[in-house]
C-alpha positions, 0 to 999 in steps of 0.5 A: 822862142826858137830855142824853146821850140827846138828843145820841144822837138828834141824831147819829142824825138827822144820820146819817139825813139824811146817808144820804138826802143820798147814795144813795137809792131812789125807787120807782114802782109797786113793791109792796115798796119797799126799806127807806128807799126813797121811793115816788113817784107817777110815773116823772118824779117819781122821776127829778126826786127823784133829780136833787135828791138828791146820789146815786148813786140808784136809781129802781125801776119795777114792771111796767106801761106808763108814759107821759110826761106832759111834752113832753121825755119822761122826763128826768134833769137833776140840778143836778150833772151829773157827780156824780149818777148814777142807776140805772133798774131795771125789772121786765123788758123785757116788763114795764116799758114807758116810752112817750112818746106826745106828738106834739111838743115832745120829742126822746127818750123817755128822755134825761139830762144826767148818767150813767145806767144803765138796765136791764130796761125797754122804751122805746117811741116811738109818736109820729109826729114822729120822736121818738128812743128814748134819749139817753145822756149821758157815762158812761151804760149801757143793759143788757137794754133793748128800744128800739122807735121807730116814728116814723122817729126814732133808737133810741139816740144818743150825742153828741160827746165822750160815751162810753156803752154798750149791751149785751144789748139790742134796738134796732128803728127804722125810722129810725136804729138806733144813732148815735154822734157820741161813743163808743158801745160795743155788745155782744151786741145786736140792732140794726135800722133804715133805717140801722142804725149811723150814725157821724159828727162825730168819733164812734167806734162799737165793736160786738162780737157784734151782729146788725145788720139794715137796710132801707137801710144796715147801717153808714154812717160819715161823716168824721170817724168810725170804726167797729170791728166784731168778730163782727158781722152786717151784713145789709142790703136795699140797701148793707151798708157806706157809707164817706163821706169828705167832710171827713176820714177815714171808717174801718171796721175789722172782724174776723169780719164778715158783710156780707150781702145781704138780699132786694133787697141791691145793694152790699156796700161803697160807699166814697166820698171827696170831695176830695184830702185825704179818705180812706175806709178799709175793713179786713176780716179773716176776713170775708165780703161776700156776697149782693150783685150788687156787692161793692165800689162805688168811684165816681170821686171825688177823694179816696183810697179804701183797701180792705185785706182778709185772709182774705176771701170776697166775691161780686159784681162790683167797680166801681172807677171811682176815678181817684185814683192813691193809691187802694189795693185790697189783697186777700190770701187772697181767694176769690170763692165762694158762702159758702152761708148757711143762707138767708132771714134766717139768715146762719149758714154751712151745713154745706157752706159753703166759708167753714168753717175758711177763716179765718187758720189761725193759732191766734191772729191779731195784733189779732184780738179774737175769742174768741167768735162773734156768738152767743157760741159759741167762735170757733176750732172744727174745723168740717170734722172734719179734726182741726184747729180753724181759725176760720171766715170771717164773724160765725158759727162753724160748730159741727157737731153729730153726726147722728141715725141711724134705721133700719127694716126692712120687712117685720118677718118674712120667709121664708128667701130672701125680700128685705127692705128696710132704710131709713135715711130717718129719719136727720137732722142738726141742721146745715142743709145737712149731707149724710149718707152711709149705710153698712150692715153685716149680721150675715151679713157682707154690706155695703151703701150707700145710704139704702135697701138690699134684702137677703136672708138665707139662714138662719133666726133674728133678723138685724140690719142696722146703719146708720152715718150720717156727715156732712160733718164726719166725725161719725157715729151708728149705729142698727140694725133687726132682722128675723125670718127663718123657714124655710118650713113643711113642706107638708101631706101629703094624699091627692089621689085619682089617676085610676085608670080604665083602670089595672091593679091593680098600676098602681092600687096604685102610683098610690094610694101615690104620692098618699098614699092607700090601697087600699080595697075592690076589687070584681071584676065581669065584663068586660061590654064593658070590657077585662079586668084594668082599673079601671072605676069608683072612689070617691072621684072622681079629683082630690078631696083627702082626709086622708093615707091615705084609702081609695079603692075601685074596681071591677076588671073580670075 
């Protein structure tokens, strides 16, 4: 029995060793490390332990700021680079921060020589020597990662022959945002930098649903290099796109791309091929090049420059000095109208933009992968409200919202025949640039138009005015306001004493009746130099007001 138990313990020990020799979890500042996990004192110690283990492993990092204590920054260098993947998991982009403050001796805050997946962390370079943010080895991925590079270095980089991806992330750099000498897939992210996207050395960058903002160049492609952009905003303060073919082919292909000029933007697309065998190619579909004084700049170089566009809106002049007879500029379904962006740093389309529903009218376009716009919203939407859903030009699809109607009336109560003002000024529309029309209908059958309308009711009671507001997409909303209309009160009848002096008795009685007064005491006195039969004195005085039927006494000379 003891022998059997001993064999069982040996087997259990072997299983435990096998488990550790495969997948393992290494924890740093985690209050509750998973069962079987190992707690390490530093992030680098955890990465080193994961590299020594066969993997695939997980490095779990809790909340806090973690500074690299080594010159190379945080590095993952396993003995077997291809078989030992590690997943680095933080507590959130705002909670787990990896920094490399060392001023020299390292190129990246985080780098690897084997596949890694890094998620839910913030990576910050605060050095002053151009330190880069993240180097992703072949097969690596960054998900929900914020990269901040303050030193002029690059944000995320993939070298030749390697393939990596960045998704749901933000990369901010005052140098290069993302760079690909290998293949880099960027999706659902935000990238900024002096040169936000850079492709060279045979690299390929594929970007989808991504917003790019640059202080110098939005996307620069050196030969040999390829950029494929779908539902991408390229906003730049200088040049939107630069294609530089000097030793091969530089190519950018885009579907639903907005190349937009920020403040100071000068050139939408600069396309330059150096020698006869070099080719610089731009191909844009359902896109916008707007906000630049120069849309295309083609300098007089010896290589071949090719611009092919279909369903494009571009503004700005075209400078075409290329003297190669093989140059091509083929533009179909091209307009040159202001796309009317919302304004400032917002390059969504205003509700009155001519680029709405101005894309290829086909429900699907061969080779167009766009099913959602740069915000992730549905791509083919009826933006004009004409009943037909057509794709918009550019990175963002206009998804109209219904207006909100508001109606008021002043005064709230009024006499018959008096005018009131119905006011729809409180009505709004959530879509920037949308225009509202105002139509009023009143319960007495009358109609009116305009933001404010004056109206008069001829019957007493509660009366309603109904406002219908409609926007450019033909969507509408209604609201109403009610006013109380009353008839004027009957005038109060009083006795306003008439002048009786000099009147005969008959005339006096008639005047008192008309004035709603009654005859009081009538005294008769001798004429005494007064015309006989006439009133000489009255009480109360003429012109005074008393209750209806008040008596008026007077003296009649006889």
